[in-house]
C-alpha positions in Angstrom: 53.0 104.3 78.7 54.1 107.1 81.1 53.7 104.9 84.1 55.9 102.3 82.5 58.6 104.9 81.8 58.4 106.1 85.4 58.9 102.6 86.7 61.9 102.1 84.4 63.5 105.3 85.7 62.8 104.3 89.3 64.4 100.9 88.8 67.4 102.5 87.1 67.9 104.9 90.0 67.7 102.1 92.5 70.2 100.0 90.6 72.5 102.9 90.2 72.3 103.7 93.9 73.1 100.2 94.8 76.2 100.3 92.6 77.4 103.4 94.5 76.8 101.8 97.8 78.6 98.6 96.7 81.6 100.7 95.5 81.7 102.6 98.9 81.6 99.3 100.8 84.4 97.6 98.8 86.7 100.6 98.7 88.2 99.9 102.1 89.2 96.4 101.1 91.0 97.3 97.9 94.7 97.6 97.8 96.1 101.1 97.1 98.3 101.6 94.1 101.9 100.7 94.9 105.3 100.6 93.4 108.5 99.1 94.6 111.2 101.9 94.9 114.8 102.2 96.0 114.6 104.3 99.2 118.2 105.5 98.7 117.6 106.8 95.2 115.6 110.0 96.1 116.1 112.9 93.7 114.3 116.2 94.6 113.3 116.7 91.0 112.1 113.2 90.2 111.3 111.3 93.5 112.3 107.7 94.0 113.6 105.3 91.3 111.2 102.5 90.7 112.7 99.0 90.9 111.5 95.5 90.2 108.7 94.3 92.4 110.9 91.3 93.3 113.0 93.7 95.3 110.1 94.2 97.7 109.0 91.4 100.0 105.4 90.9 101.0 106.2 92.5 104.3 107.0 95.8 102.6 110.8 96.0 103.2 113.5 95.3 100.8 116.3 92.7 100.9 119.5 92.3 99.1 121.6 95.2 97.7 118.7 97.6 97.1 117.1 99.3 100.0 113.6 98.8 98.6 110.1 99.4 99.9 106.5 99.7 98.7 105.7 103.3 97.9 101.9 103.8 97.8 99.6 106.2 95.9 102.4 107.9 94.0 102.6 109.8 90.7 104.7 108.0 88.1 106.9 109.6 85.5 109.1 107.2 83.5 111.0 105.1 86.1 110.4 107.6 88.9 107.6 107.8 91.5 106.9 110.9 93.6 104.3 112.4 95.9 103.4 109.1 97.6 103.8 107.6 101.0 105.5 104.5 102.4 102.6 104.0 104.8 99.8 101.7 103.3 97.4 102.9 106.0 98.0 106.5 105.0 97.4 105.7 101.3 94.1 104.0 102.1 93.0 107.1 104.2 94.0 109.4 101.3 92.1 107.5 98.6 89.3 105.7 100.3 86.0 106.9 101.6 87.6 107.8 105.0 88.5 104.2 105.8 91.2 103.7 108.4 94.0 101.2 108.0 92.7 99.1 110.9 89.2 98.8 109.4 90.4 98.1 105.8 91.5 94.9 104.3 
């Protein structure tokens, strides 16, 4: 019975370890958290005003009347985002396992 328990624990440790390795390998390919913000709306107490995602194009720059852009890895409070970055590569470096933007997805 003791040998059977030991085997179960070993397999659990192996499976758990494989999960950690899988998470580390996929972290580079995942998109960082992003919000579309109005770059002209910065307020020192609140950050940038969050706008509709439709204001941000897939290229990351806005069009139309709102000077919008994707703002990555930010803190959100109501309709405001702060302490983030406009650089996707920097956001991946901050949150990933040391993945660079050129190596990530």
